[in-house]
PDB file of N, H, CA, C and O in Angstrom:
ATOM      1  N   MET A   1      -7.309 -81.123 -82.185  1.00  0.00           N
ATOM      2  CA  MET A   1      -7.858 -81.439 -83.487  1.00  0.00           C
ATOM      3  C   MET A   1      -6.738 -81.972 -84.387  1.00  0.00           C
ATOM      4  O   MET A   1      -5.674 -81.359 -84.473  1.00  0.00           O
ATOM      5  N   ALA A   2      -6.960 -83.066 -85.033  1.00  0.00           N
ATOM      6  H   ALA A   2      -7.825 -83.563 -84.963  1.00  0.00           H
ATOM      7  CA  ALA A   2      -5.948 -83.684 -85.885  1.00  0.00           C
ATOM      8  C   ALA A   2      -5.859 -82.957 -87.224  1.00  0.00           C
ATOM      9  O   ALA A   2      -6.865 -82.503 -87.770  1.00  0.00           O
ATOM     10  N   ILE A   3      -4.646 -82.859 -87.735  1.00  0.00           N
ATOM     11  H   ILE A   3      -3.830 -83.228 -87.292  1.00  0.00           H
ATOM     12  CA  ILE A   3      -4.431 -82.253 -89.050  1.00  0.00           C
ATOM     13  C   ILE A   3      -4.603 -83.345 -90.092  1.00  0.00           C
ATOM     14  O   ILE A   3      -4.007 -84.417 -89.987  1.00  0.00           O
ATOM     15  N   LYS A   4      -5.415 -83.067 -91.090  1.00  0.00           N
ATOM     16  H   LYS A   4      -5.899 -82.196 -91.175  1.00  0.00           H
ATOM     17  CA  LYS A   4      -5.640 -84.043 -92.153  1.00  0.00           C
ATOM     18  C   LYS A   4      -4.757 -83.692 -93.347  1.00  0.00           C
ATOM     19  O   LYS A   4      -4.824 -82.581 -93.872  1.00  0.00           O
ATOM     20  N   LEU A   5      -3.937 -84.638 -93.767  1.00  0.00           N
ATOM     21  H   LEU A   5      -3.882 -85.541 -93.340  1.00  0.00           H
ATOM     22  CA  LEU A   5      -3.049 -84.443 -94.901  1.00  0.00           C
ATOM     23  C   LEU A   5      -3.725 -84.920 -96.175  1.00  0.00           C
ATOM     24  O   LEU A   5      -4.474 -85.897 -96.161  1.00  0.00           O
ATOM     25  N   LYS A   6      -3.460 -84.234 -97.264  1.00  0.00           N
ATOM     26  H   LYS A   6      -2.852 -83.440 -97.275  1.00  0.00           H
ATOM     27  CA  LYS A   6      -3.897 -84.728 -98.566  1.00  0.00           C
ATOM     28  C   LYS A   6      -2.708 -85.490 -99.134  1.00  0.00           C
ATOM     29  O   LYS A   6      -1.681 -84.898 -99.468  1.00  0.00           O
ATOM     30  N   LEU A   7      -2.854 -86.798 -99.242  1.00  0.00           N
ATOM     31  H   LEU A   7      -3.688 -87.279 -98.971  1.00  0.00           H
ATOM     32  CA  LEU A   7      -1.762 -87.642 -99.698  1.00  0.00           C
ATOM     33  C   LEU A   7      -1.979 -88.072-101.139  1.00  0.00           C
ATOM     34  O   LEU A   7      -3.095 -88.393-101.548  1.00  0.00           O
ATOM     35  N   LEU A   8      -0.896 -88.073-101.896  1.00  0.00           N
ATOM     36  H   LEU A   8       0.011 -87.813-101.564  1.00  0.00           H
ATOM     37  CA  LEU A   8      -0.930 -88.442-103.309  1.00  0.00           C
ATOM     38  C   LEU A   8       0.002 -89.629-103.557  1.00  0.00           C
ATOM     39  O   LEU A   8       1.043 -89.761-102.912  1.00  0.00           O
ATOM     40  N   SER A   9      -0.383 -90.477-104.490  1.00  0.00           N
ATOM     41  H   SER A   9      -1.228 -90.370-105.014  1.00  0.00           H
ATOM     42  CA  SER A   9       0.516 -91.554-104.921  1.00  0.00           C
ATOM     43  C   SER A   9       1.681 -90.921-105.684  1.00  0.00           C
ATOM     44  O   SER A   9       1.609 -89.750-106.059  1.00  0.00           O
ATOM     45  N   ILE A  10       2.729 -91.664-105.912  1.00  0.00           N
ATOM     46  H   ILE A  10       2.788 -92.614-105.607  1.00  0.00           H
ATOM     47  CA  ILE A  10       3.878 -91.138-106.653  1.00  0.00           C
ATOM     48  C   ILE A  10       3.469 -90.689-108.061  1.00  0.00           C
ATOM     49  O   ILE A  10       3.850 -89.591-108.467  1.00  0.00           O
ATOM     50  N   PRO A  11       2.709 -91.488-108.826  1.00  0.00           N
ATOM     51  CA  PRO A  11       2.300 -91.004-110.158  1.00  0.00           C
ATOM     52  C   PRO A  11       1.444 -89.730-110.091  1.00  0.00           C
ATOM     53  O   PRO A  11       1.618 -88.825-110.907  1.00  0.00           O
ATOM     54  N   ALA A  12       0.529 -89.661-109.132  1.00  0.00           N
ATOM     55  H   ALA A  12       0.388 -90.396-108.469  1.00  0.00           H
ATOM     56  CA  ALA A  12      -0.315 -88.465-108.995  1.00  0.00           C
ATOM     57  C   ALA A  12       0.510 -87.260-108.561  1.00  0.00           C
ATOM     58  O   ALA A  12       0.262 -86.143-109.017  1.00  0.00           O
ATOM     59  N   ALA A  13       1.490 -87.475-107.681  1.00  0.00           N
ATOM     60  H   ALA A  13       1.691 -88.382-107.310  1.00  0.00           H
ATOM     61  CA  ALA A  13       2.362 -86.390-107.231  1.00  0.00           C
ATOM     62  C   ALA A  13       3.200 -85.863-108.394  1.00  0.00           C
ATOM     63  O   ALA A  13       3.426 -84.658-108.504  1.00  0.00           O
ATOM     64  N   ALA A  14       3.658 -86.759-109.254  1.00  0.00           N
ATOM     65  H   ALA A  14       3.475 -87.738-109.164  1.00  0.00           H
ATOM     66  CA  ALA A  14       4.451 -86.343-110.417  1.00  0.00           C
ATOM     67  C   ALA A  14       3.621 -85.466-111.339  1.00  0.00           C
ATOM     68  O   ALA A  14       4.106 -84.444-111.827  1.00  0.00           O
ATOM     69  N   ILE A  15       2.391 -85.849-111.579  1.00  0.00           N
ATOM     70  H   ILE A  15       1.997 -86.679-111.182  1.00  0.00           H
ATOM     71  CA  ILE A  15       1.500 -85.054-112.428  1.00  0.00           C
ATOM     72  C   ILE A  15       1.208 -83.706-111.769  1.00  0.00           C
ATOM     73  O   ILE A  15       1.287 -82.664-112.418  1.00  0.00           O
ATOM     74  N   ALA A  16       0.875 -83.730-110.488  1.00  0.00           N
ATOM     75  H   ALA A  16       0.811 -84.577-109.960  1.00  0.00           H
ATOM     76  CA  ALA A  16       0.538 -82.501-109.768  1.00  0.00           C
ATOM     77  C   ALA A  16       1.721 -81.536-109.714  1.00  0.00           C
ATOM     78  O   ALA A  16       1.533 -80.321-109.790  1.00  0.00           O
ATOM     79  N   GLY A  17       2.928 -82.064-109.584  1.00  0.00           N
ATOM     80  H   GLY A  17       3.080 -83.050-109.522  1.00  0.00           H
ATOM     81  CA  GLY A  17       4.118 -81.225-109.481  1.00  0.00           C
ATOM     82  C   GLY A  17       4.744 -80.878-110.810  1.00  0.00           C
ATOM     83  O   GLY A  17       5.659 -80.057-110.875  1.00  0.00           O
ATOM     84  N   GLY A  18       4.256 -81.503-111.883  1.00  0.00           N
ATOM     85  H   GLY A  18       3.513 -82.170-111.831  1.00  0.00           H
ATOM     86  CA  GLY A  18       4.827 -81.246-113.202  1.00  0.00           C
ATOM     87  C   GLY A  18       6.238 -81.780-113.348  1.00  0.00           C
ATOM     88  O   GLY A  18       7.059 -81.209-114.064  1.00  0.00           O
ATOM     89  N   VAL A  19       6.515 -82.891-112.656  1.00  0.00           N
ATOM     90  H   VAL A  19       5.848 -83.355-112.073  1.00  0.00           H
ATOM     91  CA  VAL A  19       7.844 -83.504-112.704  1.00  0.00           C
ATOM     92  C   VAL A  19       7.686 -84.995-113.003  1.00  0.00           C
ATOM     93  O   VAL A  19       6.564 -85.493-113.090  1.00  0.00           O
ATOM     94  N   SER A  20       8.785 -85.697-113.159  1.00  0.00           N
ATOM     95  H   SER A  20       9.697 -85.293-113.088  1.00  0.00           H
ATOM     96  CA  SER A  20       8.738 -87.131-113.434  1.00  0.00           C
ATOM     97  C   SER A  20       8.557 -87.933-112.137  1.00  0.00           C
ATOM     98  O   SER A  20       8.817 -87.440-111.040  1.00  0.00           O
ATOM     99  N   LYS A  21       8.109 -89.166-112.296  1.00  0.00           N
ATOM    100  H   LYS A  21       7.898 -89.567-113.187  1.00  0.00           H
ATOM    101  CA  LYS A  21       7.992 -90.060-111.133  1.00  0.00           C
ATOM    102  C   LYS A  21       9.372 -90.267-110.516  1.00  0.00           C
ATOM    103  O   LYS A  21       9.497 -90.376-109.297  1.00  0.00           O
ATOM    104  N   ARG A  22      10.398 -90.321-111.346  1.00  0.00           N
ATOM    105  H   ARG A  22      10.296 -90.232-112.337  1.00  0.00           H
ATOM    106  CA  ARG A  22      11.764 -90.506-110.857  1.00  0.00           C
ATOM    107  C   ARG A  22      12.183 -89.344-109.946  1.00  0.00           C
ATOM    108  O   ARG A  22      12.873 -89.555-108.949  1.00  0.00           O
ATOM    109  N   SER A  23      11.766 -88.123-110.289  1.00  0.00           N
ATOM    110  H   SER A  23      11.206 -87.952-111.099  1.00  0.00           H
ATOM    111  CA  SER A  23      12.084 -86.967-109.435  1.00  0.00           C
ATOM    112  C   SER A  23      11.446 -87.116-108.065  1.00  0.00           C
ATOM    113  O   SER A  23      12.080 -86.843-107.046  1.00  0.00           O
ATOM    114  N   ILE A  24      10.183 -87.553-108.041  1.00  0.00           N
ATOM    115  H   ILE A  24       9.669 -87.775-108.869  1.00  0.00           H
ATOM    116  CA  ILE A  24       9.486 -87.756-106.759  1.00  0.00           C
ATOM    117  C   ILE A  24      10.223 -88.817-105.950  1.00  0.00           C
ATOM    118  O   ILE A  24      10.453 -88.632-104.755  1.00  0.00           O
ATOM    119  N   GLU A  25      10.594 -89.919-106.584  1.00  0.00           N
ATOM    120  H   GLU A  25      10.407 -90.069-107.555  1.00  0.00           H
ATOM    121  CA  GLU A  25      11.311 -91.001-105.896  1.00  0.00           C
ATOM    122  C   GLU A  25      12.664 -90.512-105.364  1.00  0.00           C
ATOM    123  O   GLU A  25      13.066 -90.868-104.256  1.00  0.00           O
ATOM    124  N   ARG A  26      13.356 -89.700-106.155  1.00  0.00           N
ATOM    125  H   ARG A  26      13.030 -89.410-107.054  1.00  0.00           H
ATOM    126  CA  ARG A  26      14.661 -89.158-105.732  1.00  0.00           C
ATOM    127  C   ARG A  26      14.483 -88.235-104.530  1.00  0.00           C
ATOM    128  O   ARG A  26      15.253 -88.312-103.572  1.00  0.00           O
ATOM    129  N   TRP A  27      13.471 -87.360-104.573  1.00  0.00           N
ATOM    130  H   TRP A  27      12.846 -87.298-105.351  1.00  0.00           H
ATOM    131  CA  TRP A  27      13.223 -86.443-103.464  1.00  0.00           C
ATOM    132  C   TRP A  27      12.849 -87.193-102.193  1.00  0.00           C
ATOM    133  O   TRP A  27      13.201 -86.766-101.094  1.00  0.00           O
ATOM    134  N   LEU A  28      12.136 -88.308-102.338  1.00  0.00           N
ATOM    135  H   LEU A  28      11.849 -88.655-103.231  1.00  0.00           H
ATOM    136  CA  LEU A  28      11.828 -89.150-101.178  1.00  0.00           C
ATOM    137  C   LEU A  28      13.111 -89.746-100.609  1.00  0.00           C
ATOM    138  O   LEU A  28      13.320 -89.735 -99.396  1.00  0.00           O
ATOM    139  N   ALA A  29      13.966 -90.265-101.481  1.00  0.00           N
ATOM    140  H   ALA A  29      13.796 -90.274-102.467  1.00  0.00           H
ATOM    141  CA  ALA A  29      15.220 -90.882-101.051  1.00  0.00           C
ATOM    142  C   ALA A  29      16.153 -89.857-100.397  1.00  0.00           C
ATOM    143  O   ALA A  29      16.877 -90.187 -99.458  1.00  0.00           O
ATOM    144  N   GLU A  30      16.134 -88.618-100.891  1.00  0.00           N
ATOM    145  H   GLU A  30      15.545 -88.350-101.653  1.00  0.00           H
ATOM    146  CA  GLU A  30      16.980 -87.554-100.346  1.00  0.00           C
ATOM    147  C   GLU A  30      16.397 -86.937 -99.072  1.00  0.00           C
ATOM    148  O   GLU A  30      17.070 -86.163 -98.391  1.00  0.00           O
ATOM    149  N   GLY A  31      15.153 -87.277 -98.754  1.00  0.00           N
ATOM    150  H   GLY A  31      14.606 -87.905 -99.308  1.00  0.00           H
ATOM    151  CA  GLY A  31      14.515 -86.708 -97.575  1.00  0.00           C
ATOM    152  C   GLY A  31      13.891 -85.341 -97.809  1.00  0.00           C
ATOM    153  O   GLY A  31      13.487 -84.668 -96.861  1.00  0.00           O
ATOM    154  N   ARG A  32      13.811 -84.930 -99.065  1.00  0.00           N
ATOM    155  H   ARG A  32      14.140 -85.476 -99.836  1.00  0.00           H
ATOM    156  CA  ARG A  32      13.197 -83.629 -99.384  1.00  0.00           C
ATOM    157  C   ARG A  32      11.677 -83.715 -99.310  1.00  0.00           C
ATOM    158  O   ARG A  32      11.005 -82.697 -99.140  1.00  0.00           O
ATOM    159  N   LEU A  33      11.136 -84.915 -99.435  1.00  0.00           N
ATOM    160  H   LEU A  33      11.682 -85.742 -99.573  1.00  0.00           H
ATOM    161  CA  LEU A  33       9.707 -85.173 -99.246  1.00  0.00           C
ATOM    162  C   LEU A  33       9.568 -86.261 -98.187  1.00  0.00           C
ATOM    163  O   LEU A  33      10.408 -87.157 -98.090  1.00  0.00           O
ATOM    164  N   THR A  34       8.509 -86.176 -97.403  1.00  0.00           N
ATOM    165  H   THR A  34       7.827 -85.449 -97.482  1.00  0.00           H
ATOM    166  CA  THR A  34       8.243 -87.186 -96.380  1.00  0.00           C
ATOM    167  C   THR A  34       7.508 -88.360 -97.006  1.00  0.00           C
ATOM    168  O   THR A  34       6.580 -88.186 -97.797  1.00  0.00           O
ATOM    169  N   ARG A  35       7.938 -89.544 -96.639  1.00  0.00           N
ATOM    170  H   ARG A  35       8.692 -89.684 -95.997  1.00  0.00           H
ATOM    171  CA  ARG A  35       7.344 -90.779 -97.153  1.00  0.00           C
ATOM    172  C   ARG A  35       6.240 -91.230 -96.203  1.00  0.00           C
ATOM    173  O   ARG A  35       6.479 -91.399 -95.007  1.00  0.00           O
ATOM    174  N   TYR A  36       5.029 -91.427 -96.731  1.00  0.00           N
ATOM    175  H   TYR A  36       4.835 -91.290 -97.703  1.00  0.00           H
ATOM    176  CA  TYR A  36       3.913 -91.932 -95.943  1.00  0.00           C
ATOM    177  C   TYR A  36       3.473 -93.266 -96.526  1.00  0.00           C
ATOM    178  O   TYR A  36       3.450 -93.448 -97.743  1.00  0.00           O
ATOM    179  N   GLU A  37       3.123 -94.197 -95.642  1.00  0.00           N
ATOM    180  H   GLU A  37       3.142 -94.049 -94.653  1.00  0.00           H
ATOM    181  CA  GLU A  37       2.611 -95.491 -96.084  1.00  0.00           C
ATOM    182  C   GLU A  37       1.387 -95.818 -95.253  1.00  0.00           C
ATOM    183  O   GLU A  37       1.337 -95.511 -94.061  1.00  0.00           O
ATOM    184  N   ARG A  38       0.411 -96.432 -95.871  1.00  0.00           N
ATOM    185  H   ARG A  38       0.451 -96.681 -96.839  1.00  0.00           H
ATOM    186  CA  ARG A  38      -0.765 -96.878 -95.139  1.00  0.00           C
ATOM    187  C   ARG A  38      -0.490 -98.282 -94.617  1.00  0.00           C
ATOM    188  O   ARG A  38       0.107 -99.100 -95.318  1.00  0.00           O
ATOM    189  N   PRO A  39      -0.921 -98.568 -93.391  1.00  0.00           N
ATOM    190  CA  PRO A  39      -0.690 -99.907 -92.823  1.00  0.00           C
ATOM    191  C   PRO A  39      -1.226-101.013 -93.736  1.00  0.00           C
ATOM    192  O   PRO A  39      -2.351-100.948 -94.233  1.00  0.00           O
ATOM    193  N   GLY A  40      -0.392-102.019 -93.935  1.00  0.00           N
ATOM    194  H   GLY A  40       0.521-102.072 -93.531  1.00  0.00           H
ATOM    195  CA  GLY A  40      -0.790-103.165 -94.739  1.00  0.00           C
ATOM    196  C   GLY A  40      -0.658-102.958 -96.234  1.00  0.00           C
ATOM    197  O   GLY A  40      -1.034-103.831 -97.016  1.00  0.00           O
ATOM    198  N   ARG A  41      -0.134-101.825 -96.637  1.00  0.00           N
ATOM    199  H   ARG A  41       0.171-101.116 -96.002  1.00  0.00           H
ATOM    200  CA  ARG A  41       0.023-101.552 -98.069  1.00  0.00           C
ATOM    201  C   ARG A  41       1.476-101.197 -98.374  1.00  0.00           C
ATOM    202  O   ARG A  41       2.184-100.656 -97.525  1.00  0.00           O
ATOM    203  N   ILE A  42       1.903-101.502 -99.578  1.00  0.00           N
ATOM    204  H   ILE A  42       1.328-101.941-100.267  1.00  0.00           H
ATOM    205  CA  ILE A  42       3.248-101.173-100.010  1.00  0.00           C
ATOM    206  C   ILE A  42       3.281 -99.767-100.616  1.00  0.00           C
ATOM    207  O   ILE A  42       4.344 -99.158-100.735  1.00  0.00           O
ATOM    208  N   ARG A  43       2.132 -99.271-100.989  1.00  0.00           N
ATOM    209  H   ARG A  43       1.268 -99.766-100.893  1.00  0.00           H
ATOM    210  CA  ARG A  43       2.008 -97.987-101.680  1.00  0.00           C
ATOM    211  C   ARG A  43       2.615 -96.826-100.887  1.00  0.00           C
ATOM    212  O   ARG A  43       2.316 -96.642 -99.707  1.00  0.00           O
ATOM    213  N   VAL A  44       3.472 -96.048-101.556  1.00  0.00           N
ATOM    214  H   VAL A  44       3.715 -96.198-102.514  1.00  0.00           H
ATOM    215  CA  VAL A  44       4.103 -94.870-100.961  1.00  0.00           C
ATOM    216  C   VAL A  44       3.276 -93.650-101.330  1.00  0.00           C
ATOM    217  O   VAL A  44       2.845 -93.498-102.474  1.00  0.00           O
ATOM    218  N   LEU A  45       3.057 -92.776-100.342  1.00  0.00           N
ATOM    219  H   LEU A  45       3.407 -92.900 -99.413  1.00  0.00           H
ATOM    220  CA  LEU A  45       2.271 -91.575-100.560  1.00  0.00           C
ATOM    221  C   LEU A  45       3.068 -90.334-100.196  1.00  0.00           C
ATOM    222  O   LEU A  45       3.990 -90.392 -99.383  1.00  0.00           O
ATOM    223  N   VAL A  46       2.703 -89.208-100.807  1.00  0.00           N
ATOM    224  H   VAL A  46       1.953 -89.161-101.468  1.00  0.00           H
ATOM    225  CA  VAL A  46       3.397 -87.935-100.634  1.00  0.00           C
ATOM    226  C   VAL A  46       2.371 -86.884-100.228  1.00  0.00           C
ATOM    227  O   VAL A  46       1.256 -86.871-100.749  1.00  0.00           O
ATOM    228  N   ASP A  47       2.744 -85.994 -99.291  1.00  0.00           N
ATOM    229  H   ASP A  47       3.650 -86.004 -98.868  1.00  0.00           H
ATOM    230  CA  ASP A  47       1.883 -84.899 -98.855  1.00  0.00           C
ATOM    231  C   ASP A  47       1.822 -83.826 -99.952  1.00  0.00           C
ATOM    232  O   ASP A  47       2.854 -83.305-100.377  1.00  0.00           O
ATOM    233  N   ALA A  48       0.606 -83.503-100.403  1.00  0.00           N
ATOM    234  H   ALA A  48      -0.232 -83.926-100.058  1.00  0.00           H
ATOM    235  CA  ALA A  48       0.424 -82.535-101.493  1.00  0.00           C
ATOM    236  C   ALA A  48       0.968 -81.152-101.124  1.00  0.00           C
ATOM    237  O   ALA A  48       1.575 -80.489-101.965  1.00  0.00           O
ATOM    238  N   ALA A  49       0.762 -80.709 -99.891  1.00  0.00           N
ATOM    239  H   ALA A  49       0.269 -81.247 -99.207  1.00  0.00           H
ATOM    240  CA  ALA A  49       1.239 -79.387 -99.465  1.00  0.00           C
ATOM    241  C   ALA A  49       2.767 -79.337 -99.444  1.00  0.00           C
ATOM    242  O   ALA A  49       3.363 -78.330 -99.825  1.00  0.00           O
ATOM    243  N   GLU A  50       3.393 -80.413 -99.004  1.00  0.00           N
ATOM    244  H   GLU A  50       2.909 -81.231 -98.694  1.00  0.00           H
ATOM    245  CA  GLU A  50       4.860 -80.488 -98.965  1.00  0.00           C
ATOM    246  C   GLU A  50       5.424 -80.455-100.394  1.00  0.00           C
ATOM    247  O   GLU A  50       6.431 -79.798-100.659  1.00  0.00           O
ATOM    248  N   LEU A  51       4.770 -81.160-101.288  1.00  0.00           N
ATOM    249  H   LEU A  51       3.952 -81.694-101.073  1.00  0.00           H
ATOM    250  CA  LEU A  51       5.179 -81.176-102.694  1.00  0.00           C
ATOM    251  C   LEU A  51       5.058 -79.773-103.290  1.00  0.00           C
ATOM    252  O   LEU A  51       5.955 -79.316-103.999  1.00  0.00           O
ATOM    253  N   ARG A  52       3.959 -79.099-103.004  1.00  0.00           N
ATOM    254  H   ARG A  52       3.230 -79.470-102.429  1.00  0.00           H
ATOM    255  CA  ARG A  52       3.728 -77.749-103.521  1.00  0.00           C
ATOM    256  C   ARG A  52       4.844 -76.794-103.080  1.00  0.00           C
ATOM    257  O   ARG A  52       5.320 -75.978-103.870  1.00  0.00           O
ATOM    258  N   GLU A  53       5.252 -76.905-101.816  1.00  0.00           N
ATOM    259  H   GLU A  53       4.864 -77.567-101.175  1.00  0.00           H
ATOM    260  CA  GLU A  53       6.349 -76.061-101.303  1.00  0.00           C
ATOM    261  C   GLU A  53       7.649 -76.334-102.048  1.00  0.00           C
ATOM    262  O   GLU A  53       8.437 -75.420-102.291  1.00  0.00           O
ATOM    263  N   LEU A  54       7.868 -77.588-102.406  1.00  0.00           N
ATOM    264  H   LEU A  54       7.228 -78.330-102.208  1.00  0.00           H
ATOM    265  CA  LEU A  54       9.116 -77.969-103.064  1.00  0.00           C
ATOM    266  C   LEU A  54       9.162 -77.503-104.521  1.00  0.00           C
ATOM    267  O   LEU A  54      10.219 -77.090-104.998  1.00  0.00           O
ATOM    268  N   VAL A  55       8.047 -77.562-105.228  1.00  0.00           N
ATOM    269  H   VAL A  55       7.188 -77.897-104.841  1.00  0.00           H
ATOM    270  CA  VAL A  55       8.062 -77.252-106.664  1.00  0.00           C
ATOM    271  C   VAL A  55       7.638 -75.829-107.004  1.00  0.00           C
ATOM    272  O   VAL A  55       7.789 -75.412-108.152  1.00  0.00           O
ATOM    273  N   THR A  56       7.111 -75.065-106.037  1.00  0.00           N
ATOM    274  H   THR A  56       6.989 -75.404-105.104  1.00  0.00           H
ATOM    275  CA  THR A  56       6.711 -73.688-106.316  1.00  0.00           C
ATOM    276  C   THR A  56       7.945 -72.817-106.452  1.00  0.00           C
ATOM    277  O   THR A  56       8.785 -72.784-105.552  1.00  0.00           O
ATOM    278  N   PRO A  57       8.065 -72.102-107.585  1.00  0.00           N
ATOM    279  CA  PRO A  57       9.229 -71.228-107.754  1.00  0.00           C
ATOM    280  C   PRO A  57       9.268 -70.138-106.688  1.00  0.00           C
ATOM    281  O   PRO A  57       8.239 -69.553-106.349  1.00  0.00           O
ATOM    282  N   LYS A  58      10.426 -69.879-106.182  1.00  0.00           N
ATOM    283  H   LYS A  58      11.261 -70.354-106.458  1.00  0.00           H
ATOM    284  CA  LYS A  58      10.613 -68.839-105.172  1.00  0.00           C
ATOM    285  C   LYS A  58      11.098 -67.568-105.859  1.00  0.00           C
ATOM    286  O   LYS A  58      11.897 -67.636-106.793  1.00  0.00           O
ATOM    287  N   ALA A  59      10.629 -66.426-105.408  1.00  0.00           N
ATOM    288  H   ALA A  59       9.981 -66.371-104.648  1.00  0.00           H
ATOM    289  CA  ALA A  59      11.062 -65.142-105.967  1.00  0.00           C
ATOM    290  C   ALA A  59      12.506 -64.891-105.570  1.00  0.00           C
ATOM    291  O   ALA A  59      12.910 -65.183-104.444  1.00  0.00           O
ATOM    292  N   VAL A  60      13.274 -64.354-106.490  1.00  0.00           N
ATOM    293  H   VAL A  60      12.946 -64.117-107.405  1.00  0.00           H
ATOM    294  CA  VAL A  60      14.666 -64.023-106.221  1.00  0.00           C
ATOM    295  C   VAL A  60      14.746 -62.508-106.096  1.00  0.00           C
ATOM    296  O   VAL A  60      14.511 -61.790-107.068  1.00  0.00           O
ATOM    297  N   ILE A  61      15.072 -62.025-104.919  1.00  0.00           N
ATOM    298  H   ILE A  61      15.263 -62.608-104.129  1.00  0.00           H
ATOM    299  CA  ILE A  61      15.140 -60.596-104.669  1.00  0.00           C
ATOM    300  C   ILE A  61      16.434 -60.030-105.244  1.00  0.00           C
ATOM    301  O   ILE A  61      17.511 -60.589-105.039  1.00  0.00           O
ATOM    302  N   GLY A  62      16.317 -58.913-105.968  1.00  0.00           N
ATOM    303  H   GLY A  62      15.442 -58.460-106.134  1.00  0.00           H
ATOM    304  CA  GLY A  62      17.493 -58.249-106.508  1.00  0.00           C
ATOM    305  C   GLY A  62      17.997 -58.834-107.811  1.00  0.00           C
ATOM    306  O   GLY A  62      19.056 -58.441-108.299  1.00  0.00           O
ATOM    307  N   SER A  63      17.255 -59.761-108.375  1.00  0.00           N
ATOM    308  H   SER A  63      16.394 -60.080-107.978  1.00  0.00           H
ATOM    309  CA  SER A  63      17.680 -60.387-109.616  1.00  0.00           C
ATOM    310  C   SER A  63      17.135 -59.619-110.810  1.00  0.00           C
ATOM    311  O   SER A  63      16.008 -59.126-110.779  1.00  0.00           O
ATOM    312  N   ASN A  64      17.934 -59.523-111.851  1.00  0.00           N
ATOM    313  H   ASN A  64      18.850 -59.924-111.876  1.00  0.00           H
ATOM    314  CA  ASN A  64      17.486 -58.896-113.097  1.00  0.00           C
ATOM    315  C   ASN A  64      16.974 -59.937-114.084  1.00  0.00           C
ATOM    316  O   ASN A  64      16.646 -59.607-115.223  1.00  0.00           O
ATOM    317  N   ALA A  65      16.907 -61.173-113.657  1.00  0.00           N
ATOM    318  H   ALA A  65      17.174 -61.441-112.731  1.00  0.00           H
ATOM    319  CA  ALA A  65      16.448 -62.247-114.535  1.00  0.00           C
ATOM    320  C   ALA A  65      15.032 -61.963-114.985  1.00  0.00           C
ATOM    321  O   ALA A  65      14.167 -61.627-114.177  1.00  0.00           O
ATOM    322  N   GLY A  66      14.805 -62.098-116.259  1.00  0.00           N
ATOM    323  H   GLY A  66      15.509 -62.371-116.915  1.00  0.00           H
ATOM    324  CA  GLY A  66      13.477 -61.884-116.801  1.00  0.00           C
ATOM    325  C   GLY A  66      13.157 -60.433-117.065  1.00  0.00           C
ATOM    326  O   GLY A  66      12.040 -60.112-117.471  1.00  0.00           O
ATOM    327  N   SER A  67      14.105 -59.557-116.846  1.00  0.00           N
ATOM    328  H   SER A  67      15.012 -59.818-116.516  1.00  0.00           H
ATOM    329  CA  SER A  67      13.877 -58.131-117.096  1.00  0.00           C
ATOM    330  C   SER A  67      13.806 -57.863-118.580  1.00  0.00           C
ATOM    331  O   SER A  67      14.603 -58.392-119.354  1.00  0.00           O
ATOM    332  N   SER A  68      12.850 -57.037-118.980  1.00  0.00           N
ATOM    333  H   SER A  68      12.203 -56.607-118.351  1.00  0.00           H
ATOM    334  CA  SER A  68      12.703 -56.748-120.408  1.00  0.00           C
ATOM    335  C   SER A  68      13.317 -55.398-120.775  1.00  0.00           C
ATOM    336  O   SER A  68      13.177 -54.932-121.905  1.00  0.00           O
ATOM    337  N   ARG A  69      13.990 -54.782-119.824  1.00  0.00           N
ATOM    338  H   ARG A  69      14.104 -55.160-118.906  1.00  0.00           H
ATOM    339  CA  ARG A  69      14.641 -53.490-120.118  1.00  0.00           C
ATOM    340  C   ARG A  69      15.858 -53.694-121.007  1.00  0.00           C
ATOM    341  O   ARG A  69      16.610 -54.655-120.852  1.00  0.00           O
ATOM    342  N   ARG A  70      16.028 -52.785-121.922  1.00  0.00           N
ATOM    343  H   ARG A  70      15.416 -52.004-122.048  1.00  0.00           H
ATOM    344  CA  ARG A  70      17.217 -52.819-122.778  1.00  0.00           C
ATOM    345  C   ARG A  70      18.016 -51.542-122.574  1.00  0.00           C
ATOM    346  O   ARG A  70      17.472 -50.478-122.280  1.00  0.00           O
ATOM    347  N   ARG A  71      19.299 -51.682-122.737  1.00  0.00           N
ATOM    348  H   ARG A  71      19.741 -52.547-122.976  1.00  0.00           H
ATOM    349  CA  ARG A  71      20.171 -50.519-122.642  1.00  0.00           C
ATOM    350  C   ARG A  71      19.999 -49.627-123.865  1.00  0.00           C
ATOM    351  O   ARG A  71      19.904 -50.106-124.995  1.00  0.00           O
ATOM    352  N   LYS A  72      19.963 -48.367-123.626  1.00  0.00           N
ATOM    353  H   LYS A  72      20.041 -47.978-122.708  1.00  0.00           H
ATOM    354  CA  LYS A  72      19.939 -47.414-124.748  1.00  0.00           C
ATOM    355  C   LYS A  72      21.372 -47.081-125.106  1.00  0.00           C
ATOM    356  O   LYS A  72      22.231 -46.923-124.239  1.00  0.00           O
ATOM    357  N   GLY A  73      21.596 -46.984-126.331  1.00  0.00           N
ATOM    358  H   GLY A  73      20.898 -47.113-127.036  1.00  0.00           H
ATOM    359  CA  GLY A  73      22.956 -46.609-126.622  1.00  0.00           C
ATOM    360  C   GLY A  73      23.376 -46.976-127.919  1.00  0.00           C
ATOM    361  O   GLY A  73      24.518 -46.714-128.295  1.00  0.00           O
TER     362      GLY A  73
END
């Protein structure tokens, strides 16, 4: 069974990821995102799931960042 990818244009990927079009283009150039093209078209497309993995914040284990505790004293 073939896997069906949800592909987004660069402008749509930028909106979906909450980043600029330039960021998407840079990530494509750096190889952080896979570049897809449809035959006969110049349009570059990005996999939505791959983009989601790249822009989703990762939890930092053992970090006190964002802690609302204050020292007593």
